[in-house]
ZAMARGU-4260 file (C-alpha; in steps of 0.2 Angstrom, whole numbers, plus 5000, padded with zeros to 4 digits):
<rodrens>
0) 5288/5089/4459 | 5272/5099/4457 | 5263/5098/4441 | 5251/5111/4436 | 5231/5108/4438
5) 5222/5105/4424 | 5207/5117/4422 | 5194/5103/4427 | 5202/5099/4443 | 5202/5119/4447
10) 5185/5118/4446 | 5180/5103/4455 | 5190/5110/4471 | 5179/5125/4469 | 5166/5115/4470
15) 5171/5106/4485 | 5175/5120/4496 | 5157/5127/4492 | 5150/5111/4495 | 5160/5110/4514
20) 5157/5130/4517 | 5139/5127/4515 | 5139/5112/4525 | 5148/5122/4539 | 5135/5136/4537
25) 5121/5123/4539 | 5129/5114/4554 | 5129/5132/4563 | 5113/5136/4558 | 5107/5121/4565
30) 5116/5123/4580 | 5112/5140/4581 | 5093/5137/4581 | 5093/5122/4593 | 5102/5133/4606
35) 5089/5149/4601 | 5076/5136/4605 | 5084/5130/4622 | 5085/5148/4627 | 5069/5152/4623
40) 5063/5138/4632 | 5073/5141/4646 | 5069/5162/4646 | 5051/5162/4642 | 5043/5143/4645
45) 5053/5138/4659 | 5059/5156/4664 | 5051/5156/4681 | 5057/5139/4686 | 5076/5144/4682
50) 5075/5161/4691 | 5067/5152/4707 | 5082/5141/4705 | 5093/5155/4710 | 5082/5162/4727
55) 5078/5145/4733 | 5094/5140/4739 | 5091/5134/4757 | 5076/5122/4763 | 5071/5116/4780
60) 5058/5106/4788 | 5054/5113/4805 | 5043/5100/4817 | 5028/5107/4826 | 5025/5104/4841
65) 5009/5094/4845 | 4998/5100/4859 | 4999/5087/4873 | 4984/5080/4880 | 4975/5089/4894
70) 4971/5082/4912 | 4955/5088/4921 | 4949/5082/4939 | 4932/5070/4940 | 4924/5087/4937
75) 4931/5092/4922 | 4942/5106/4931 | 4957/5110/4921 | 4973/5104/4930 | 4987/5103/4918
80) 4984/5112/4901 | 4992/5121/4889 | 4995/5140/4885 | 5002/5145/4867 | 5016/5155/4869
85) 5032/5163/4859 | 5047/5152/4859 | 5065/5156/4850 | 5070/5141/4841 | 5088/5139/4831
90) 5086/5131/4813 | 5103/5121/4807 | 5099/5125/4789 | 5100/5143/4792 | 5114/5146/4805
95) 5130/5153/4798 | 5144/5139/4797 | 5158/5148/4808 | 5146/5162/4813 | 5137/5153/4826
100) 5144/5161/4841 | 5141/5178/4836 | 5122/5174/4830 | 5121/5167/4848 | 5130/5182/4857
105) 5118/5196/4849 | 5103/5184/4852 | 5109/5182/4871 | 5111/5198/4871 | 5093/5204/4867
110) 5087/5190/4879 | 5096/5196/4894 | 5090/5214/4890 | 5072/5209/4892 | 5074/5197/4907
115) 5073/5182/4899 | 5082/5164/4901 | 5087/5151/4890 | 5090/5134/4891 | 5108/5132/4897
120) 5112/5115/4909 | 5131/5118/4911 | 5132/5112/4930 | 5143/5130/4930 | 5136/5147/4937
125) 5133/5160/4924 | 5142/5174/4933 | 5162/5177/4937 | 5171/5170/4950 | 5165/5155/4941
130) 5161/5138/4953 | 5153/5124/4951 | 5134/5123/4956 | 5128/5110/4968 | 5123/5096/4958
135) 5125/5075/4961 | 5143/5070/4958 | 5136/5060/4945 | 5129/5073/4934 | 5145/5084/4936
140) 5155/5070/4932 | 5145/5066/4914 | 5148/5086/4912 | 5165/5083/4911 | 5167/5068/4903
145) 5156/5076/4888 | 5168/5093/4887 | 5186/5082/4887 | 5192/5084/4904 | 5198/5073/4918
150) 5188/5070/4934 | 5197/5082/4945 | 5196/5095/4933 | 5192/5112/4945 | 5180/5125/4936
155) 5191/5135/4927 | 5199/5120/4917 | 5179/5117/4913 | 5178/5133/4907 | 5192/5134/4897
160) 5188/5117/4890 | 5171/5124/4884 | 5178/5138/4877 | 5192/5129/4868 | 5177/5116/4862
165) 5166/5130/4852 | 5179/5141/4849 | 5174/5155/4859 | 5182/5172/4858 | 5189/5178/4875
170) 5185/5194/4867 | 5167/5192/4872 | 5171/5194/4891 | 5173/5179/4903 | 5154/5180/4908
175) 5145/5182/4889 | 5158/5168/4883 | 5151/5158/4896 | 5133/5160/4890 | 5139/5157/4872
180) 5147/5140/4878 | 5133/5134/4889 | 5119/5136/4873 | 5132/5127/4862 | 5136/5114/4875
185) 5116/5113/4875 | 5114/5111/4856 | 5126/5098/4855 | 5116/5088/4870 | 5101/5092/4860
190) 5108/5083/4844 | 5104/5101/4836 | 5106/5095/4818 | 5095/5100/4802 | 5083/5089/4806
195) 5081/5092/4824 | 5077/5111/4829 | 5083/5119/4845 | 5074/5128/4858 | 5083/5141/4863
200) 5071/5149/4876 | 5052/5146/4878 | 5036/5158/4886 | 5046/5175/4879 | 5037/5192/4882
205) 5029/5200/4865 | 5043/5216/4869 | 5056/5203/4867 | 5048/5195/4852 | 5046/5212/4843
210) 5067/5216/4845 | 5071/5197/4840 | 5061/5202/4825 | 5068/5220/4821 | 5085/5212/4820
215) 5080/5195/4813 | 5089/5199/4796 | 5108/5200/4806 | 5101/5182/4815 | 5101/5170/4802
220) 5095/5152/4808 | 5085/5162/4824 | 5068/5160/4822 | 5051/5164/4833 | 5037/5151/4833
225) 5020/5151/4843 | 5018/5135/4852 | 5010/5125/4868 | 5018/5127/4882 | 5012/5115/4899
230) 5005/5123/4912 | 5002/5118/4931 | 4984/5126/4935 | 4983/5124/4956 | 5000/5115/4955
235) 4999/5111/4975 | 4984/5101/4971 | 4987/5081/4969 | 5005/5085/4963 | 5012/5068/4965
240) 4995/5060/4955 | 4997/5074/4940 | 5014/5074/4937 | 5025/5086/4927 | 5035/5082/4910
245) 5051/5089/4905 | 5066/5087/4891 | 5068/5071/4887 | 5084/5061/4893 | 5098/5052/4885
250) 5093/5037/4894 | 5074/5040/4889 | 5080/5044/4871 | 5087/5029/4868 | 5072/5020/4873
255) 5057/5032/4866 | 5069/5038/4849 | 5063/5025/4839 | 5044/5030/4842 | 5047/5048/4834
260) 5055/5059/4849 | 5071/5070/4848 | 5081/5076/4859 | 5074/5092/4859 | 5057/5083/4864
265) 5049/5085/4882 | 5040/5067/4890 | 5031/5065/4904 | 5043/5062/4920 | 5030/5059/4935
270) 5012/5054/4938 | 5000/5052/4927 | 5011/5063/4914 | 5024/5048/4914 | 5012/5034/4916
275) 4999/5039/4903 | 5014/5046/4890 | 5007/5037/4874 | 4990/5043/4877 | 4993/5062/4881
280) 5007/5063/4868 | 5003/5070/4851 | 5009/5067/4832 | 5019/5082/4829 | 5017/5092/4811
285) 5031/5100/4800 | 5033/5115/4793 | 5043/5117/4778 | 5051/5134/4773 | 5059/5140/4759
290) 5072/5157/4759 | 5084/5163/4745 | 5101/5168/4747 | 5097/5184/4757 | 5088/5175/4770
295) 5068/5181/4763 | 5057/5167/4764 | 5051/5162/4749 | 5037/5150/4756 | 5032/5143/4772
300) 5019/5131/4774 | 5012/5118/4784 | 5015/5101/4775 | 5010/5089/4789 | 4997/5095/4802
305) 5000/5092/4821 | 4988/5080/4830 | 4984/5085/4848 | 4986/5072/4861 | 4970/5065/4868
310) 4966/5070/4886 | 4962/5061/4903 | 4948/5064/4916 | 4954/5059/4933 | 4943/5049/4945
315) 4947/5063/4958 | 4938/5078/4963 | 4951/5090/4965 | 4940/5099/4979 | 4939/5085/4989
320) 4957/5080/4986 | 4960/5099/4992 | 4951/5095/5008 | 4962/5080/5012 | 4976/5088/5011
325) 4973/5102/5020 | 4965/5093/5034 | 4980/5082/5034 | 4993/5096/5036 | 4983/5106/5049
330) 4979/5088/5058 | 4998/5088/5059 | 5001/5105/5065 | 4987/5104/5078 | 4996/5087/5085
335) 5014/5095/5085 | 5006/5110/5094 | 4994/5103/5107 | 4995/5107/5124 | 5012/5096/5132
340) 5004/5092/5145 | 4995/5077/5136 | 5011/5069/5135 | 5013/5060/5150 | 5009/5041/5156
345) 4992/5042/5153 | 4989/5045/5135 | 5007/5042/5130 | 5007/5056/5119 | 5016/5055/5104
350) 5010/5068/5092 | 5022/5082/5095 | 5035/5072/5085 | 5023/5069/5069 | 5033/5069/5053
355) 5025/5065/5038 | 5006/5058/5035 | 4996/5051/5023 | 4978/5048/5016 | 4970/5037/5004
360) 4951/5034/4999 | 4943/5025/4986 | 4924/5020/4982 | 4919/5003/4985 | 4910/4996/4973
365) 4922/4999/4960 | 4941/5003/4966 | 4940/5022/4960 | 4952/5031/4969 | 4943/5046/4976
370) 4960/5055/4984 | 4976/5052/4989 | 4985/5065/5001 | 5002/5065/5007 | 5012/5076/5019
375) 5024/5084/5016 | 5019/5088/4998 | 5024/5102/4985 | 5018/5112/4970 | 5021/5106/4953
380) 5027/5124/4948 | 5040/5124/4963 | 5047/5107/4955 | 5048/5114/4938 | 5057/5130/4943
385) 5067/5125/4959 | 5068/5107/4957 | 5083/5107/4969 | 5072/5115/4982 | 5060/5102/4981
390) 5071/5089/4981 | 5080/5093/4996 | 5066/5099/5008 | 5063/5091/5024 | 5054/5075/5026
395) 5056/5070/5005 | 5038/5079/5001 | 5043/5070/4982 | 5039/5054/4991 | 5021/5049/4988
400) 5017/5042/5005 | 4997/5038/4998 | 5002/5026/4985 | 5023/5025/4988 | 5025/5026/5005
405) 5028/5009/5016 | 5023/5006/5033 | 5020/4990/5044 | 5000/4990/5046 | 5002/4987/5067
410) 4984/4981/5072 | 4975/4988/5056 | 4979/4971/5050 | 4970/4963/5064 | 4952/4962/5051
415) 4962/4952/5039 | 4969/4940/5050 | 4951/4939/5059 | 4945/4935/5038 | 4959/4922/5037
420) 4954/4913/5054 | 4936/4913/5052 | 4938/4906/5033 | 4949/4892/5039 | 4937/4889/5053
425) 4953/4891/5065 | 4939/4901/5076 | 4919/4905/5073 | 4911/4921/5078 | 4906/4912/5096
430) 4923/4903/5098 | 4935/4911/5113 | 4952/4914/5116 | 4959/4917/5135 | 4967/4934/5137
435) 4978/4935/5152 | 4992/4949/5146 | 5005/4937/5141 | 5006/4922/5127 | 5013/4908/5136
440) 5013/4895/5122 | 5029/4896/5119 | 5043/4891/5130 | 5056/4903/5127 | 5044/4918/5120
445) 5031/4925/5130 | 5026/4941/5119 | 5011/4953/5128 | 4996/4961/5125 | 4996/4980/5126
450) 4984/4976/5141 | 4995/4969/5152 | 4981/4965/5164 | 4974/4954/5151 | 4956/4955/5141
455) 4948/4940/5147 | 4940/4928/5137 | 4935/4937/5120 | 4926/4930/5104 | 4933/4938/5085
460) 4921/4954/5089 | 4926/4960/5104 | 4945/4956/5098 | 4942/4967/5085 | 4935/4980/5097
465) 4948/4979/5111 | 4961/4976/5098 | 4968/4959/5108 | 4986/4954/5104 | 4982/4938/5112
470) 4968/4931/5103 | 4978/4935/5087 | 4994/4926/5092 | 4982/4910/5096 | 4975/4911/5079
475) 4989/4914/5069 | 5000/4902/5077 | 4986/4889/5074 | 4983/4894/5057 | 5000/4895/5051
480) 5009/4906/5040 | 5000/4899/5023 | 4984/4902/5028 | 4987/4920/5030 | 4996/4924/5017
485) 4983/4917/5006 | 4970/4929/5014 | 4982/4945/5014 | 4985/4943/4995 | 4965/4941/4991
490) 4964/4954/5003 | 4975/4967/4992 | 4990/4966/5005 | 5009/4962/4996 | 5002/4963/4979
495) 5005/4975/4966 | 4988/4983/4965 | 4991/4989/4945 | 4990/5007/4950 | 4992/5018/4934
500) 5005/5028/4942 | 5014/5014/4949 | 5021/5009/4966 | 5026/4996/4977 | 5018/4979/4980
505) 5025/4979/4997 | 5025/4964/5006 | 5018/4951/5018 | 5027/4942/5028 | 5032/4925/5022
510) 5046/4912/5024 | 5052/4917/5008 | 5054/4936/5013 | 5065/4927/5028 | 5076/4918/5019
515) 5079/4934/5009 | 5080/4945/5021 | 5090/4935/5038 | 5096/4919/5030 | 5086/4909/5041
520) 5069/4900/5042 | 5052/4909/5046 | 5048/4903/5065 | 5031/4902/5073 | 5036/4916/5086
525) 5038/4927/5067 | 5022/4920/5062 | 5011/4926/5077 | 5019/4943/5075 | 5014/4943/5058
530) 4995/4941/5065 | 4995/4958/5071 | 5003/4967/5056 | 5021/4967/5063 | 5033/4956/5058
535) 5040/4961/5039 | 5024/4966/5033 | 5024/4982/5025 | 5011/4992/5016 | 5005/5008/5008
540) 4989/5017/5015 | 4982/5013/4998 | 4984/4992/5000 | 4976/4995/5017 | 4961/5005/5009
545) 4960/4993/4995 | 4959/4979/5009 | 4945/4987/5017 | 4936/4991/5002 | 4938/4971/5000
550) 4930/4969/5018 | 4914/4980/5014 | 4914/4969/4997 | 4913/4954/5005 | 4928/4946/4998
555) 4927/4956/4979 | 4943/4964/4978 | 4942/4978/4964 | 4959/4985/4954 | 4959/5003/4961
560) 4962/5016/4946 | 4966/5035/4944 | 4960/5036/4925 | 4941/5038/4922 | 4941/5041/4903
565) 4951/5046/4890 | 4944/5060/4876 | 4951/5068/4861 | 4959/5085/4865 | 4946/5095/4869
570) 4932/5083/4877 | 4921/5082/4863 | 4923/5064/4859 | 4924/5049/4872 | 4940/5036/4866
575) 4940/5025/4882 | 4928/5021/4897 | 4937/5014/4913 | 4928/4998/4918 | 4929/4992/4936
580) 4939/4976/4936 | 4937/4962/4950 | 4955/4956/4951 | 4953/4943/4966 | 4938/4935/4977
585) 4939/4927/4993 | 4927/4917/5004 | 4913/4925/4995 | 4903/4912/5000 | 4905/4915/5017
590) 4893/4928/5024 | 4897/4924/5042 | 4914/4928/5040 | 4911/4945/5033 | 4896/4950/5046
595) 4907/4944/5062 | 4922/4956/5055 | 4910/4972/5051 | 4902/4970/5067 | 4919/4970/5075
600) 4925/4984/5065 | 4908/4994/5069 | 4911/4991/5086 | 4929/4998/5085 | 4920/5015/5078
605) 4909/5015/5095 | 4920/5011/5106 | 4934/5026/5101 | 4930/5040/5112 | 4938/5058/5112
610) 4954/5056/5125 | 4947/5068/5137 | 4931/5060/5138 | 4913/5062/5127 | 4907/5057/5112
615) 4915/5045/5099 | 4923/5054/5083 | 4909/5048/5074 | 4894/5055/5085 | 4881/5065/5076
620) 4883/5055/5060 | 4868/5048/5051 | 4878/5030/5051 | 4890/5022/5059 | 4909/5018/5051
625) 4918/5004/5052 | 4936/5006/5057 | 4951/4997/5063 | 4965/5006/5073 | 4984/5001/5073
630) 4999/5007/5084 | 5013/5000/5074 | 5031/5000/5078 | 5043/5007/5064 | 5061/5007/5072
635) 5065/5005/5090 | 5053/5017/5100 | 5044/5025/5085 | 5027/5021/5081 | 5015/5025/5068
640) 4998/5028/5069 | 4986/5020/5058 | 4967/5018/5053 | 4957/5009/5039 | 4939/5006/5036
645) 4923/5012/5026 | 4908/5021/5030 | 4894/5019/5031 | 4891/5003/5038 | 4875/4998/5032
650) 4878/5002/5013 | 4897/5005/5010 | 4903/5020/4997 | 4920/5024/5004 | 4935/5015/5011
655) 4948/5025/5018 | 4965/5023/5026 | 4979/5034/5037 | 4994/5033/5042 | 5003/5047/5052
660) 5022/5043/5055 | 5028/5044/5074 | 5011/5050/5078 | 4994/5046/5088 | 4978/5050/5084
665) 4975/5045/5066 | 4958/5042/5069 | 4951/5059/5073 | 4954/5063/5052 | 4941/5049/5047
670) 4929/5062/5054 | 4935/5076/5043 | 4935/5064/5027 | 4918/5059/5030 | 4911/5076/5033
675) 4921/5083/5017 | 4916/5068/5003 | 4897/5066/5009 | 4892/5082/5016 | 4904/5095/5010
680) 4903/5100/5028 | 4923/5099/5034 | 4926/5116/5043 | 4942/5116/5053 | 4942/5129/5068
685) 4955/5144/5062 | 4965/5150/5074 | 4977/5168/5072 | 4988/5159/5061 | 4976/5152/5050
690) 4981/5134/5053 | 4969/5122/5063 | 4967/5125/5081 | 4958/5108/5086 | 4956/5093/5074
695) 4938/5094/5070 | 4924/5102/5074 | 4911/5094/5083 | 4894/5097/5080 | 4879/5098/5091
700) 4862/5088/5083 | 4854/5104/5078 | 4870/5106/5068 | 4867/5089/5059 | 4849/5091/5056
705) 4852/5107/5047 | 4865/5098/5035 | 4858/5083/5032 | 4842/5092/5028 | 4831/5082/5041
</rodrens>
């Protein structure tokens, strides 16, 4: 039941309504004011910020490649350096998801139109009918594993798998689809991501750059940058020593990834480039790029500057090195083409079948490497552009024979045996050993001397001069293997020399070697063979040069080294200077030992004469060379020609070693080495083919005086 309201109640309700309405209006005014204030702050105070938010939708940090340190020779001539080039890169932040293939198709079409090449390691030909490239079985298996096919998959199976893996449209045509698939595969290998750009092409022409720039709006994610690229000047000079760089492999990345490397980086692969990687490599910078929704760059700035790597000065003069390489090549040519009437009983000439060879030259008083020549060799640019051809070339040019080729030293080892015998008082300078042509000490083993009629009784000087095997059989047997090994290691044979680019330690014949190789003890017969540089002793030419230098230094052995100094990138500030390092000493208190061996080696040089008669190879020089030759058995009836020594004999400056495979007359090269290093006078006789017609040009006294300025 509703009762009528009293007049006072009606008035109270009206007041309540007015109050509530007023509160509502007040609340609305407050919220309106706050909203207006916020709107004013957004539009007026922070307007630019919020406008920029609508434009700055994509930000990418792009790595800036640091310039790699340079490599120069001892005279400052550039060898490995950098050249600024245009590169095409792909950035993940701007690469369209789902539209990758079309962007790549258009980009590759432009590159192909201008004759450019791009990164693609798929071991399948680029043109139909497709076929596998000539790669190793392991490489092919790894490729098949990565694309998810069986090891017995055909090339057609692999192409189909590539297209399926990356959703390549068949409408592109087989060859275009193959090209796009190859790049997609390479991008996957190189861990293409927001933090890791992909370098598609390097060293493109300016015309290609312009074409890509003109199409940049339709090629999102494709960018062009100017960055350094490694170049190899005079690529045929000391190729093994300098080395090359290349893209980092998966194995290398697993080792170096934690040190700031990415899958898109390059790394030293061989030589100094490899061994001095941490010094040559700089620190990459960072470029921060911000683009709006339309792909237009809003800002582009270097947020972290790149720091170039340090540079290296080598110990080798590239011109002397080039002389060594030419004289080695020409000498081998001369040997192979020498009149075949020499191949008779009188000369036992083997030069017609000469294969490879090597020369090592070091500075006696420091261990500084002055030259390492190897034949055959290669050009670093061919290595980069045609690796398979260099790899498969005849006589393995990639082998650095001077620092890594292992050979028996033969009779060139006899100065070391002489040092050991004298120091252990097995013989002295005046004591003699009779040589009747055959060593008869053992009842069931009778090794011969090279002169079957015998040399008669010889002391150490004459034993070296005549290279008498019987003398060294006898002192080797009497001395025993332990004393011989001790001297050998002290003089640098059978040890790791510590060269920056590495190299085998070789080996000295020891009981442990015989147990390992033949599962039997070392016998006295094995020891006497070791005493003449045979048995299981293996050396590199560099080992022999080091031992010659140690003899010249009266038992002080220096560590050989290739890096003279480290500098900042542009060679304005010295970072590190290599100091000579003594690594061992032997019999330094026995001048009688070194004088006897020295006199014997000098007599070797005096004794050697040109096979057809006439003066010694060392005639008309202002000083005498100290040398020891050897004819070392390699396998069966194959012999290598060896010589080691130092010059000049009265104040030795350089030590050297030469080894020619399956050859003869290595000694003739020594005269050329001396002529080039000391007198800048290496002048080969050149025939109509542009090659040497004789191994060395004989000088007369007038020419010698002219060159020496006497």
